[in-house]
SEPAFI-146814 format. One line per 8 residues: number of its first residue (from 1); their letters; for each residue x, y, z of N, C-alpha, C. Coordinates in steps of 0.001 Angstrom, whole numbers, always signed. Example, Ala and Ser with C-alpha at 12.3 -4.5 7.8 and 13.67 -1.06 7.14 Angstrom:
// residues 2
1 = AS = +13190/-5690/+7800/+12300/-4500/+7800/+13200/-3300/+7800  +12850/-2250/+7080/+13670/-1060/+7140/+12900/+30/+7870
***
This chain:
// residues 372
1 = MDRFLCFN = -31395/+43069/+54082/-32625/+43460/+53382/-32454/+43202/+51890  -33409/+42495/+51291/-33370/+42187/+49868/-34340/+43084/+49105  -33992/+43338/+47848/-34921/+44010/+46946/-35629/+42948/+46117  -36940/+43079/+45975/-37752/+42116/+45243/-38333/+42780/+43993  -38119/+42133/+42868/-38642/+42578/+41584/-39689/+41552/+41161  -40943/+41944/+41150/-42040/+40970/+41036/-42899/+41201/+39799  -43645/+40166/+39445/-44695/+40252/+38435/-45887/+39443/+38928  -47060/+39805/+38480/-48266/+39063/+38852/-48442/+37871/+37918
9 = CDGPYWDN = -48336/+36658/+38468/-48430/+35474/+37609/-49864/+35142/+37243  -50827/+35876/+37790/-52223/+35740/+37365/-52677/+37011/+36644  -51701/+37738/+36093/-51997/+38977/+35388/-51706/+38863/+33897  -51707/+39998/+33180/-51546/+39985/+31719/-50170/+39529/+31248  -49146/+39643/+32123/-47801/+39213/+31736/-47454/+37873/+32372  -48431/+36973/+32327/-48229/+35637/+32871/-47147/+34867/+32114  -46809/+35280/+30877/-45788/+34543/+30125/-44409/+34643/+30765  -44220/+35586/+31714/-42976/+35589/+32490/-42775/+34271/+33231
17 = VLLIPGYP = -43877/+33620/+33599/-43799/+32319/+34271/-43071/+31310/+33386  -43279/+31395/+32071/-42639/+30473/+31135/-41191/+30844/+30862  -40956/+32142/+30695/-39691/+32592/+30129/-38578/+32783/+31152  -38894/+33347/+32303/-37848/+33695/+33268/-37048/+32482/+33749  -37675/+31340/+34031/-36857/+30191/+34460/-35986/+29614/+33356  -36263/+29932/+32088/-35594/+29278/+30972/-34236/+29825/+30595  -33821/+30946/+31205/-32536/+31562/+30868/-31413/+31010/+31743  -30226/+30774/+31188/-29055/+30497/+32030/-28596/+31772/+32738
25 = VGYSYFRP = -27694/+31600/+33687/-27141/+32740/+34415/-26368/+33649/+33448  -26544/+34956/+33609/-25717/+35916/+32884/-26352/+36558/+31679  -27529/+36108/+31259/-28168/+36649/+30062/-29202/+37716/+30429  -29261/+38762/+29625/-30272/+39794/+29831/-31640/+39303/+29395  -32648/+39683/+30157/-34029/+39382/+29769/-34392/+40260/+28586  -35248/+39765/+27715/-35497/+40448/+26443/-36379/+41690/+26585  -36994/+41887/+27734/-37799/+43092/+27942/-37669/+43513/+29401  -37893/+44800/+29678/-37822/+45255/+31074/-39123/+44954/+31805
33 = FRYRDIWI = -39076/+45041/+33119/-40309/+45094/+33903/-40714/+46571/+33960  -41916/+46848/+33508/-42409/+48231/+33455/-43465/+48440/+34533  -43254/+49464/+35353/-44140/+49716/+36481/-44674/+51152/+36460  -45930/+51305/+36829/-46432/+52625/+37182/-45885/+52964/+38572  -45915/+54234/+38896/-45337/+54669/+40174/-45980/+53975/+41373  -47266/+53681/+41292/-47955/+53091/+42443/-47499/+51667/+42735  -46797/+51026/+41776/-46340/+49648/+41989/-44937/+49597/+42590  -44369/+50763/+42902/-43007/+50827/+43435/-43043/+51405/+44844
41 = QENLLKDI = -42319/+50783/+45744/-42225/+51267/+47124/-41745/+52730/+47116  -42298/+53538/+48020/-42068/+54975/+47965/-40591/+55350/+48033  -39831/+54722/+48942/-38418/+55101/+49064/-37618/+54696/+47822  -37995/+53557/+47196/-37321/+53149/+45964/-37699/+54082/+44814  -38935/+54526/+44785/-39361/+55454/+43739/-38588/+56770/+43848  -38363/+57238/+45068/-37571/+58455/+45265/-36137/+58259/+44768  -35579/+57065/+45019/-34219/+56764/+44531/-34178/+56754/+43004  -35228/+56207/+42383/-35283/+56159/+40921/-35365/+57564/+40330
49 = QDKTKRQK = -36075/+58436/+40981/-36268/+59795/+40469/-35053/+60687/+40701  -34124/+60255/+41536/-32887/+60991/+41782/-31759/+60334/+40974  -31138/+61072/+40063/-30158/+60492/+39134/-29004/+59814/+39853  -28474/+60466/+40896/-27333/+59891/+41618/-27718/+58606/+42330  -28847/+58620/+43018/-29291/+57425/+43737/-29719/+56313/+42774  -30266/+56724/+41632/-30670/+55730/+40631/-29451/+54950/+40122  -28353/+55659/+39906/-27141/+54997/+39428/-26611/+53975/+40437  -26844/+54250/+41718/-26379/+53326/+42755/-27193/+52028/+42786
57 = LIGNPVVL = -28406/+52065/+42246/-29219/+50847/+42183/-28727/+49894/+41099  -28099/+50459/+40051/-27644/+49641/+38932/-26484/+48755/+39375  -26556/+47490/+39037/-25544/+46520/+39448/-25899/+45777/+40713  -27005/+46165/+41365/-27419/+45506/+42598/-28292/+44291/+42315  -28220/+43276/+43188/-29049/+42085/+43005/-30490/+42325/+43446  -31396/+41602/+42832/-32803/+41592/+43226/-33279/+40142/+43200  -34429/+39898/+43808/-35043/+38574/+43802/-36253/+38628/+42863  -36173/+37934/+41740/-37319/+37868/+40832/-38369/+36950/+41444
65 = SMRFRLEE = -39572/+37475/+41593/-40610/+36748/+42336/-41968/+36888/+41666  -42824/+35906/+41939/-44214/+35943/+41475/-45113/+36394/+42616  -46032/+37328/+42310/-47085/+37699/+43247/-48442/+37393/+42612  -49511/+37619/+43401/-50860/+37289/+42944/-51781/+38486/+43125  -52671/+38658/+42176/-53663/+39733/+42277/-54884/+39296/+43081  -55152/+37999/+43116/-56311/+37488/+43845/-56232/+37890/+45312  -57306/+38486/+45841/-57283/+39091/+47170/-56803/+38136/+48252  -57301/+36903/+48271/-56939/+35975/+49360/-55513/+35422/+49249
73 = KKWLLIPI = -54841/+35686/+48115/-53464/+35200/+47940/-52472/+36345/+47722  -52928/+37577/+47864/-52103/+38720/+47485/-50892/+38934/+48385  -50869/+38307/+49566/-49744/+38492/+50480/-48695/+37389/+50342  -48863/+36528/+49367/-47885/+35476/+49110/-47018/+35858/+47913  -45753/+35489/+47971/-44901/+35633/+46788/-43980/+34425/+46688  -43623/+34069/+45466/-42768/+32904/+45217/-41459/+33381/+44597  -40329/+33214/+45285/-39036/+33582/+44684/-38653/+32582/+43593  -38241/+33078/+42442/-37889/+32223/+41304/-36377/+32177/+41081
81 = RKAIIRNI = -35759/+33338/+41059/-34306/+33379/+40837/-33761/+34754/+41198  -32451/+34841/+41304/-31790/+36127/+41491/-31638/+36819/+40134  -31428/+38138/+40181/-31181/+38912/+38968/-30319/+40113/+39340  -29772/+40767/+38314/-28960/+41966/+38512/-29602/+43113/+37736  -29842/+44241/+38393/-30374/+45415/+37705/-29302/+45962/+36758  -29646/+46132/+35496/-28697/+46637/+34504/-28974/+48089/+34126  -30205/+48515/+34234/-30513/+49919/+33985/-31932/+50209/+34458  -32171/+51477/+34782/-33515/+51952/+35107/-33775/+53167/+34240
89 = DPMPDHQS = -34794/+53075/+33408/-35135/+54161/+32488/-36374/+54869/+33033  -36208/+56046/+33656/-37336/+56697/+34330/-38140/+57598/+33408  -39429/+57524/+33571/-40367/+58485/+32981/-41493/+58693/+33986  -42225/+59782/+33896/-43341/+59973/+34828/-44354/+58837/+34721  -44550/+58138/+35818/-45519/+57051/+35913/-45231/+55904/+34941  -43954/+55748/+34598/-43559/+54683/+33674/-42073/+54396/+33908  -41805/+53473/+34823/-40430/+53146/+35189/-40073/+51774/+34597  -39031/+51754/+33764/-38603/+50511/+33114/-37319/+50016/+33769
97 = IYFSMGSL = -37355/+48776/+34243/-36209/+48200/+34948/-35675/+47033/+34133  -34446/+47185/+33652/-33783/+46168/+32842/-32880/+45329/+33734  -32808/+44043/+33447/-32030/+43163/+34322/-31484/+41968/+33558  -30453/+41355/+34147/-29912/+40096/+33631/-30084/+39030/+34707  -30015/+37777/+34276/-30354/+36678/+35162/-29211/+36280/+36105  -29613/+35998/+37345/-28715/+35388/+38312/-29113/+33927/+38505  -28722/+33357/+39623/-28959/+31937/+39870/-30439/+31633/+40053  -30855/+30520/+39491/-32192/+29984/+39729/-32216/+29371/+41129
105 = YDFRKVKS = -33350/+29449/+41802/-33465/+28758/+43087/-33656/+27258/+42848  -33276/+26473/+43823/-33226/+25019/+43674/-34573/+24398/+44074  -35347/+23988/+43083/-36673/+23424/+43311/-36679/+21888/+43251  -35513/+21259/+43223/-35464/+19811/+42993/-36193/+19005/+44058  -36149/+19443/+45298/-36766/+18669/+46382/-38084/+19282/+46857  -38551/+20278/+46146/-39807/+20946/+46514/-40983/+20119/+45997  -41951/+19839/+46861/-43105/+19023/+46475/-44301/+19862/+46028  -44343/+21108/+46486/-45433/+22003/+46106/-44928/+23438/+46197
113 = LSEVCIDI = -45390/+24295/+45296/-44963/+25691/+45336/-45389/+26383/+46626  -46428/+25874/+47259/-46861/+26443/+48539/-45774/+26333/+49597  -44893/+25331/+49463/-43809/+25136/+50437/-42830/+26301/+50437  -42646/+26938/+49278/-41623/+27981/+49173/-42236/+29374/+49075  -43525/+29490/+49320/-44165/+30808/+49343/-43682/+31616/+50542  -43428/+32884/+50317/-43133/+33822/+51393/-44430/+34536/+51744  -44800/+34493/+53009/-46042/+35121/+53464/-45718/+36469/+54097  -46185/+37529/+53495/-45976/+38872/+54045/-46987/+39077/+55175
121 = KGKGRNIL = -46485/+39317/+56360/-47361/+39380/+57529/-47267/+40727/+58242  -48228/+40961/+59157/-48189/+42096/+60085/-48027/+43435/+59412  -47085/+44226/+59936/-46858/+45581/+59445/-46381/+45594/+57993  -45754/+44485/+57584/-45264/+44413/+56211/-46369/+44594/+55190  -47571/+44152/+55530/-48688/+44296/+54594/-49051/+45761/+54388  -49008/+46539/+55482/-49321/+47969/+55372/-48215/+48721/+54627  -46973/+48277/+54842/-45830/+48968/+54227/-45739/+48645/+52730  -45890/+47355/+52385/-45665/+46924/+51002/-46908/+47022/+50130
129 = GDRLFFAA = -48071/+46740/+50701/-49301/+46794/+49913/-49213/+45923/+48667  -49596/+46487/+47528/-49576/+45764/+46260/-48304/+46020/+45461  -47289/+46564/+46096/-46067/+46938/+45375/-45423/+45719/+44711  -44812/+45982/+43549/-44122/+44924/+42813/-42608/+45098/+42818  -42138/+46294/+43182/-40709/+46533/+43374/-40539/+47142/+44743  -39915/+46395/+45638/-39811/+46845/+47022/-38600/+46198/+47698  -38229/+46762/+48836/-37161/+46216/+49672/-37768/+45783/+50998  -37382/+44607/+51474/-37966/+44089/+52718/-37068/+43012/+53303
137 = NLEIPIKE = -37177/+42859/+54630/-36495/+41766/+55326/-37409/+40538/+55328  -37343/+39748/+54284/-38158/+38546/+54164/-37236/+37335/+54037  -37544/+36315/+54791/-36721/+35106/+54739/-37082/+34291/+53507  -36068/+33980/+52708/-36273/+33189/+51494/-36079/+31719/+51844  -37124/+30897/+51713/-37085/+29521/+52224/-36480/+28513/+51251  -35656/+28955/+50320/-35102/+28056/+49316/-33715/+28554/+48918  -32799/+27641/+48668/-31427/+28001/+48345/-31242/+28179/+46834  -30168/+28889/+46484/-29834/+29054/+45075/-29144/+27797/+44535
145 = CENAEVED = -29275/+27589/+43238/-28585/+26478/+42580/-27073/+26734/+42571  -26312/+25649/+42644/-24857/+25767/+42742/-24176/+25879/+41388  -24743/+25271/+40351/-24106/+25283/+39032/-25163/+25061/+37950  -24700/+25055/+36702/-25624/+24962/+35565/-26356/+23620/+35528  -25682/+22545/+35874/-26337/+21231/+35862/-27473/+21178/+36871  -27247/+21733/+38048/-28299/+21779/+39065/-29452/+22662/+38570  -29115/+23757/+37887/-30161/+24639/+37371/-31055/+23927/+36355  -30469/+23111/+35490/-31274/+22372/+34519/-32267/+21451/+35221
153 = ASWVSLVN = -31780/+20752/+36241/-32656/+19852/+36999/-33708/+20641/+37771  -33315/+21798/+38299/-34255/+22639/+39037/-35346/+23165/+38108  -34960/+23515/+36890/-35942/+23990/+35911/-36999/+22925/+35629  -36562/+21686/+35451/-37517/+20592/+35213/-38498/+20492/+36376  -37984/+20533/+37599/-38858/+20439/+38774/-39807/+21623/+38865  -39294/+22815/+38593/-40119/+24021/+38701/-41276/+24002/+37712  -41005/+23683/+36439/-42093/+23713/+35452/-43122/+22620/+35736  -42669/+21485/+36286/-43618/+20444/+36699/-44509/+20945/+37828
161 = LIASEKKL = -43915/+21666/+38770/-44682/+22213/+39892/-45697/+23247/+39418  -45287/+24086/+38468/-46201/+25108/+37943/-47417/+24448/+37296  -47161/+23432/+36471/-48257/+22783/+35745/-49219/+22040/+36666  -48707/+21536/+37780/-49544/+20720/+38669/-50133/+21500/+39841  -49856/+22805/+39921/-50295/+23609/+41058/-51829/+23723/+41108  -52407/+23432/+42285/-53859/+23461/+42461/-54343/+24577/+43395  -53495/+24983/+44345/-53936/+25915/+45379/-53667/+27381/+45030  -52584/+27641/+44316/-52208/+29019/+44010/-52778/+29432/+42656
169 = PIKEEAKR = -53221/+30681/+42524/-53923/+31112/+41305/-52990/+31493/+40153  -52070/+30589/+39814/-51246/+30816/+38637/-52147/+30736/+37403  -51931/+31599/+36459/-52757/+31661/+35255/-52856/+30284/+34599  -54050/+29887/+34228/-54263/+28576/+33615/-53474/+28423/+32322  -53323/+29528/+31582/-52538/+29471/+30357/-51091/+29050/+30646  -50550/+29536/+31769/-49181/+29172/+32128/-49071/+27689/+32465  -50090/+27159/+33097/-50069/+25739/+33453/-50152/+24851/+32214  -50854/+25336/+31188/-51021/+24562/+29960/-50112/+25122/+28864
177 = SIFIRFQN = -48831/+25172/+29172/-47881/+25789/+28253/-46735/+24856/+27915  -46050/+25236/+26849/-44785/+24598/+26502/-43667/+25500/+27037  -42780/+24918/+27809/-41685/+25656/+28441/-40396/+25418/+27657  -39599/+26472/+27510/-38322/+26406/+26788/-37187/+26785/+27727  -36119/+26010/+27682/-34886/+26389/+28389/-33713/+26192/+27442  -32845/+27187/+27357/-31641/+27031/+26536/-30398/+27034/+27413  -29379/+26344/+26923/-28100/+26304/+27608/-27142/+27284/+26940  -25994/+27513/+27576/-25038/+28453/+27018/-24586/+28032/+25623
185 = VSNKNSNE = -24540/+28991/+24713/-23971/+28745/+23395/-22478/+28571/+23589  -21906/+27455/+23113/-20511/+27182/+23447/-19837/+26360/+22358  -18494/+26358/+22393/-17708/+25385/+21642/-16666/+24833/+22589  -15776/+23984/+22102/-14849/+23293/+22994/-13801/+24218/+23594  -13622/+25401/+22987/-12559/+26290/+23455/-13044/+27470/+24283  -14290/+27894/+24090/-14696/+29126/+24764/-16174/+29132/+25084  -16505/+29904/+26087/-17888/+30093/+26496/-17940/+31423/+27242  -17804/+32507/+26494/-17631/+33826/+27097/-18968/+34549/+27214
193 = IGTIYKSS = -19354/+34851/+28443/-20578/+35610/+28693/-20180/+36960/+29287  -20760/+38019/+28770/-20408/+39328/+29289/-21261/+40404/+28654  -20760/+41640/+28699/-21477/+42774/+28141/-21352/+42768/+26627  -22472/+42695/+25926/-22437/+42669/+24466/-22812/+44012/+23855  -23368/+44902/+24665/-23680/+46245/+24165/-23992/+47149/+25349  -23684/+48439/+25191/-24016/+49426/+26213/-24923/+50477/+25597  -26066/+50676/+26227/-27061/+51605/+25723/-27450/+52581/+26817  -27704/+53820/+26432/-28119/+54808/+27432/-29509/+54499/+27964
201 = SLGEIQGI = -30347/+53820/+27167/-31707/+53489/+27599/-31805/+52087/+28180  -31106/+51134/+27570/-31215/+49739/+27989/-30169/+49337/+29015  -29126/+50144/+29166/-28041/+49784/+30064/-27119/+48772/+29422  -26414/+48011/+30249/-25527/+46965/+29741/-26348/+45731/+29387  -26277/+45323/+28134/-26948/+44113/+27695/-25960/+42955/+27807  -26373/+41915/+28508/-25506/+40774/+28770/-25906/+39594/+27892  -24904/+38875/+27398/-25180/+37705/+26583/-23917/+36968/+26231  -24024/+36047/+25286/-22878/+35246/+24881/-22094/+36011/+23821
209 = ILSEGKSY = -20765/+35946/+23906/-19884/+36616/+22957/-19227/+35561/+22081  -19546/+35594/+20795/-18982/+34658/+19834/-17801/+35306/+19128  -16903/+34482/+18633/-15725/+34981/+17927/-15880/+34736/+16436  -15647/+35757/+15653/-15771/+35683/+14195/-14986/+34491/+13635  -15650/+33734/+12753/-14987/+32618/+12092/-15109/+31293/+12805  -15744/+31265/+13988/-15862/+30019/+14738/-17299/+29503/+14708  -17442/+28211/+14975/-18752/+27579/+15051/-19036/+27168/+16487  -20311/+27241/+16856/-20745/+26969/+18219/-21949/+26044/+18195
217 = ELNLYHRV = -22256/+25531/+19374/-23411/+24645/+19502/-24386/+25235/+20513  -25649/+25235/+20142/-26712/+25702/+21025/-27642/+24534/+21331  -27786/+24228/+22602/-28723/+23199/+23046/-29881/+23862/+23778  -31085/+23453/+23418/-32245/+23930/+24160/-33244/+22784/+24302  -34125/+22946/+25264/-35076/+21896/+25613/-36484/+22478/+25624  -37436/+21668/+25209/-38825/+22047/+25457/-39466/+20965/+26321  -40475/+21396/+27063/-41161/+20483/+27981/-42616/+20941/+28112  -43532/+19988/+28032/-44955/+20267/+28191/-45446/+19475/+29402
225 = PCLLAQNI = -45235/+19997/+30611/-45500/+19199/+31819/-46964/+18844/+32021  -47892/+19645/+31491/-49310/+19352/+31706/-49758/+18081/+30987  -48989/+17627/+30000/-49375/+16432/+29229/-48647/+15168/+29659  -47648/+15323/+30501/-46771/+14183/+30805/-47504/+13028/+31464  -48481/+13312/+32309/-49173/+12238/+33026/-50446/+11770/+32321  -50732/+12333/+31134/-51997/+12032/+30467/-51877/+11021/+29329  -50655/+10578/+29063/-50419/+9605/+27988/-50867/+10151/+26629  -50776/+11460/+26442/-51026/+12086/+25147/-49897/+13065/+24871
233 = SLEKSSIK = -49764/+13446/+23622/-48674/+14337/+23239/-49217/+15504/+22434  -48291/+16258/+21843/-48664/+17386/+21002/-49069/+16897/+19614  -49967/+17657/+18977/-50163/+17453/+17553/-48916/+17936/+16815  -48784/+17517/+15555/-47604/+17901/+14794/-47511/+19418/+14673  -46347/+19932/+14995/-46080/+21364/+14853/-44574/+21546/+14771  -44142/+22781/+14560/-42716/+23032/+14345/-42212/+24155/+15236  -40943/+24087/+15532/-40238/+25163/+16227/-39297/+25803/+15218  -39244/+27135/+15194/-38429/+27843/+14214/-37341/+28652/+14914
241 = YKILSGNL = -36219/+28820/+14218/-35099/+29596/+14741/-34844/+30750/+13770  -34883/+31970/+14285/-34752/+33137/+13424/-33601/+34034/+13860  -32903/+34592/+12885/-31893/+35623/+13125/-32238/+36802/+12228  -31926/+37998/+12674/-32354/+39201/+11968/-31228/+39875/+11199  -30062/+39221/+11117/-28942/+39797/+10369/-28230/+38671/+9617  -27263/+39053/+8790/-26471/+38060/+8067/-25170/+37741/+8759  -25042/+38115/+10028/-23783/+37877/+10741/-23659/+36448/+11257  -24774/+35742/+11294/-24795/+34374/+11810/-25372/+33442/+10758
249 = ELSITEEE = -25002/+32180/+10885/-25611/+31137/+10060/-26002/+29983/+10975  -27226/+29500/+10829/-27727/+28402/+11644/-27782/+27131/+10815  -27475/+26012/+11458/-27500/+24735/+10741/-28914/+24337/+10354  -29896/+24715/+11153/-31299/+24461/+10829/-32107/+25702/+11198  -33194/+25919/+10497/-34071/+27054/+10798/-35454/+26607/+11243  -35740/+25315/+11118/-37042/+24796/+11525/-36895/+23330/+11904  -37663/+22934/+12918/-37559/+21570/+13429/-38917/+21140/+13977  -39229/+19877/+13801/-40518/+19370/+14268/-40513/+19166/+15776
257 = LTGNYQKH = -41608/+19538/+16418/-41820/+19208/+17826/-42390/+17800/+17873  -41627/+16873/+18422/-42011/+15465/+18312/-42513/+14849/+19616  -42632/+15627/+20666/-43104/+15033/+21911/-43268/+16067/+22995  -43582/+15575/+24199/-43782/+16470/+25339/-42479/+16973/+25932  -41386/+16317/+25601/-40070/+16789/+26044/-39064/+16386/+24984  -38121/+17290/+24729/-37211/+17064/+23611/-35999/+17976/+23746  -34857/+17456/+23322/-33633/+18261/+23239/-33435/+18689/+21790  -33139/+19966/+21592/-32901/+20513/+20258/-31461/+21016/+20202
265 = TLNVAALK = -30748/+20621/+19165/-29358/+21042/+18999/-29188/+21677/+17632  -28630/+22883/+17609/-28296/+23493/+16332/-26919/+24130/+16430  -26247/+24162/+15285/-24924/+24772/+15217/-25045/+26205/+14727  -24230/+27060/+15310/-24256/+28484/+14999/-22882/+28880/+14496  -22803/+29375/+13274/-21547/+29857/+12711/-21504/+31374/+12800  -20430/+31904/+13389/-20245/+33353/+13505/-19509/+33837/+12259  -20234/+34431/+11326/-19660/+34798/+10033/-18971/+36157/+10050  -19670/+37150/+10607/-19161/+38524/+10582/-19423/+39186/+11928
273 = PSGTWEEI = -18584/+40149/+12306/-18802/+40832/+13593/-20084/+41646/+13603  -20717/+41706/+14771/-21967/+42438/+14942/-21685/+43930/+15100  -22534/+44742/+14505/-22407/+46188/+14692/-22825/+46597/+16085  -23911/+46006/+16587/-24364/+46292/+17952/-24474/+44958/+18700  -25685/+44421/+18755/-25904/+43098/+19330/-27090/+42489/+18595  -27329/+41222/+18781/-28411/+40562/+18057/-29011/+39432/+18880  -29996/+38767/+18293/-30705/+37708/+19006/-30930/+36516/+18083  -30961/+35342/+18688/-31579/+34192/+18056/-32962/+34080/+18688
281 = IVELPDKI = -33987/+34093/+17862/-35359/+34010/+18358/-35869/+32590/+18160  -36286/+31982/+19252/-36881/+30649/+19205/-38390/+30864/+19116  -38932/+30630/+17932/-40326/+30971/+17653/-41196/+29715/+17668  -42252/+29776/+18447/-43206/+28674/+18532/-44518/+29076/+17866  -45283/+28117/+17365/-46547/+28449/+16696/-47520/+29166/+17634  -48339/+30051/+17062/-49352/+30748/+17861/-50384/+29778/+18420  -50699/+28765/+17639/-51714/+27803/+18063/-51139/+26393/+18032  -50869/+25873/+19220/-50422/+24490/+19364/-51525/+23730/+20088
289 = KSQDKKRI = -51801/+22524/+19643/-52822/+21714/+20297/-52255/+20368/+20709  -52826/+19836/+21779/-52500/+18478/+22175/-53366/+17521/+21359  -53076/+16238/+21467/-53814/+15247/+20673/-55286/+15168/+21046  -55644/+15675/+22217/-57069/+15714/+22584/-57710/+17053/+22200  -57012/+17816/+21320/-57528/+19043/+20707/-57607/+20235/+21663  -56954/+20164/+22817/-56928/+21295/+23732/-55719/+22178/+23420  -55884/+23467/+23644/-54826/+24408/+23293/-53655/+24320/+24272  -52452/+24407/+23714/-51226/+24529/+24492/-50644/+25910/+24196
297 = YAANAHIP = -50296/+26655/+25226/-49825/+28027/+25065/-48298/+28074/+24975  -47793/+29166/+24430/-46347/+29276/+24229/-45931/+30733/+24211  -44635/+30969/+24406/-44042/+32295/+24281/-42662/+32129/+23658  -42289/+33049/+22792/-41008/+32953/+22094/-39850/+33301/+23021  -38761/+32555/+22896/-37553/+32824/+23669/-36593/+33666/+22836  -35841/+34548/+23509/-34885/+35437/+22848/-33509/+35215/+23459  -32525/+34862/+22624/-31177/+34561/+23099/-30250/+35681/+22636  -29789/+36554/+23554/-28949/+37685/+23151/-27491/+37269/+22951
305 = LKVKISNW = -26867/+37804/+21906/-25469/+37466/+21623/-24832/+38531/+20751  -23524/+38387/+20590/-22768/+39300/+19741/-21589/+38546/+19147  -21232/+38886/+17899/-20038/+38338/+17262/-18945/+39402/+17312  -17817/+39061/+17917/-16708/+40012/+18007/-15680/+39741/+16904  -14885/+40746/+16593/-13836/+40622/+15583/-12749/+39677/+16075  -12279/+38808/+15204/-11151/+37925/+15504/-9989/+38307/+14589  -8950/+38890/+15161/-7787/+39288/+14359/-7086/+38087/+13752  -7018/+36985/+14486/-6371/+35772/+13970/-7142/+35217/+12774
313 = HRFKQIGI = -8480/+35198/+12879/-9304/+34728/+11763/-9102/+35622/+10545  -9055/+36927/+10746/-8882/+37845/+9630/-7499/+37709/+9005  -6499/+37432/+9843/-5157/+37229/+9297/-5126/+35979/+8427  -5766/+34891/+8907/-5786/+33651/+8125/-6567/+33822/+6833  -7654/+34590/+6886/-8509/+34748/+5714/-7967/+35781/+4724  -7349/+36835/+5258/-6957/+37967/+4404/-5478/+38301/+4528  -4991/+38358/+5780/-3631/+38837/+6028/-2564/+38031/+5325  -2700/+36715/+5322/-1696/+35867/+4680/-1601/+36192/+3189
321 = WLLVTWLS = -2774/+36375/+2555/-2777/+36628/+1118/-2291/+38036/+802  -2557/+38982/+1688/-1971/+40316/+1505/-453/+40259/+1619  +16/+39449/+2568/+1458/+39303/+2744/+2099/+38668/+1510  +1456/+37626/+975/+1968/+36971/-233/+1982/+37946/-1415  +877/+38711/-1536/+798/+39686/-2635/+1885/+40738/-2503  +2060/+41220/-1273/+3101/+42230/-1045/+4485/+41699/-1376  +4800/+40499/-925/+6127/+39922/-1191/+6366/+39738/-2678  +5329/+39250/-3366/+5518/+39018/-4805/+5724/+40335/-5547
329 = LFITSIIG = +4934/+41361/-5192/+5101/+42660/-5834/+6452/+43280/-5500  +6859/+43141/-4246/+8134/+43715/-3807/+9310/+43048/-4519  +9276/+41731/-4564/+10372/+41001/-5212/+10421/+41329/-6700  +9233/+41388/-7311/+9182/+41712/-8743/+9748/+43099/-9021  +9437/+44061/-8154/+9884/+45444/-8397/+11370/+45645/-8120  +11946/+44853/-7216/+13329/+45081/-6821/+14318/+44197/-7563  +13785/+43106/-8179/+14709/+42138/-8756/+15519/+42724/-9919  +14878/+43628/-10699/+15605/+44241/-11820/+16772/+45074/-11342
337 = YLLDNKAN = +16560/+45846/-10267/+17644/+46659/-9708/+18771/+45792/-9172  +18398/+44672/-8564/+19421/+43778/-8020/+20271/+43189/-9135  +19642/+42816/-10259/+20392/+42244/-11376/+21335/+43260/-12010  +20901/+44542/-12009/+21748/+45590/-12596/+22678/+46220/-11567  +22673/+45689/-10339/+23511/+46225/-9246/+23241/+47705/-8985  +21967/+48111/-9150/+21601/+49498/-8913/+20789/+49692/-7636  +20530/+48607/-6925/+19671/+48699/-5740/+20381/+49419/-4613  +19668/+50270/-3906/+20162/+50884/-2685/+19021/+50980/-1688
345 = LPLIVISA = +19330/+51375/-479/+18323/+51377/+585/+17101/+52238/+265  +17250/+53469/-234/+16052/+54260/-563/+15162/+53579/-1588  +15787/+52946/-2609/+14986/+52257/-3610/+14235/+51078/-3017  +14906/+50370/-2131/+14260/+49212/-1486/+13060/+49676/-656  +13235/+50760/+113/+12147/+51279/+945/+10978/+51748/+77  +11302/+52483/-995/+10244/+52972/-1880/+9502/+51817/-2529  +10221/+50790/-2935/+9582/+49628/-3557/+8693/+48891/-2567  +9185/+48792/-1331/+8388/+48103/-302/+7082/+48838/-43
353 = LGSVASAF = +7169/+50177/+78/+5954/+50961/+328/+5000/+50901/-858  +5561/+50962/-2069/+4719/+50863/-3253/+4031/+49519/-3353  +4730/+48473/-2947/+4140/+47133/-2979/+3015/+46993/-1963  +3202/+47593/-773/+2141/+47572/+242/+893/+48270/-290  +1088/+49445/-893/-51/+50190/-1441/-747/+49381/-2531  +32/+48721/-3380/-560/+47915/-4449/-1356/+46752/-3873  -799/+46097/-2837/-1482/+44956/-2220/-2827/+45374/-1627  -2820/+46504/-907/-4074/+46977/-321/-5047/+47463/-1395
361 = GIYKIQQR = -4513/+48034/-2469/-5380/+48450/-3559/-6083/+47269/-4198  -5356/+46185/-4414/-5958/+44968/-4969/-7028/+44424/-4031  -6724/+44456/-2729/-7682/+43955/-1743/-8968/+44792/-1750  -8822/+46126/-1809/-10004/+46995/-1791/-10854/+46810/-3039  -10216/+46632/-4181/-10963/+46386/-5414/-11748/+45096/-5316  -11082/+44068/-4750/-11756/+42782/-4580/-12947/+42908/-3631  -12796/+43681/-2539/-13880/+43876/-1575/-15066/+44595/-2203  -14801/+45590/-3044/-15890/+46302/-3703/-16645/+45401/-4647
369 = GTIK = -15949/+44471/-5208/-16604/+43540/-6120/-17543/+42586/-5435  -17358/+42405/-4088/-18239/+41489/-3348/-19450/+42194/-2769  -19483/+43535/-2785/-20627/+44267/-2220/-21801/+44167/-3181  -22963/+43782/-2618/-24157/+43623/-3443/-25083/+44809/-3244
***
């Protein structure tokens, strides 16, 4: 029996259609799915309201799926990818479910989204109704992607299918959208994904972990599938990259959107360790138009990450110079005693400790001078 975590792709949060496929495996989604009690299966709602049972739901896999509000299509759902529940924040008639991404399903050989629709039949309709979070024995007619390369190809196929869909009532805005997918932030030595922060309300936030003092590369892609077959492109517009702290430095903060599909590469320098966690926000214009003056819709992508302390980097930047300062002070203080043949072990120890204190004092004074 699988648990299904759904959203209505013809409802107000249709932008999930754009954003959910664009994340690599292991990253937390930037917002929870928020449900009123009536949108949750009764037995799952009871588990959420019980603290012990609620904790047992955390860490379990779910199937992220699209459902439809339109009456004649309401019993169909489309599985998009796996996910992991990271936290459930309960309130009366307001249940927030936080999750991180699992494997995308493989859409490379799918010719129409109707092929992979799950049809809820018979007694299941009475049991599930309009629920968006439920558990059921439903056969998933599509396999998961095996690796990141397959996921990239699957994403291309999926967004093309969304844009060309004629039978299913996916929101028109979603079909006429610019889709964003980012790859793991990485360098040649490391690509660490894990828990970047633990919150009592948000649960474990998952993302990329950068090391202080290192530089990384971020690759992301945009695609406008609704324009690909029309021999027209976007009007001139820009994509912006924003960070909300001084812990990171980006090689570029703005870039022109030059076509219906494009690879964007920027370098990310991890300057200082993060106090909690942070995001790179990929911001798209509110109003994008195609060359035939029709509106193209967009949603901003959020890339969660954290910069961790690097002891080796700090030693190279600070420790070596503290060591040099200490040695010079120590040698200077002891050399007179050595020349007069008055040096003994207590004097050497006292001089060494005094030199350490002096070295750290110089360092602290220098640090205060850099605070603005």
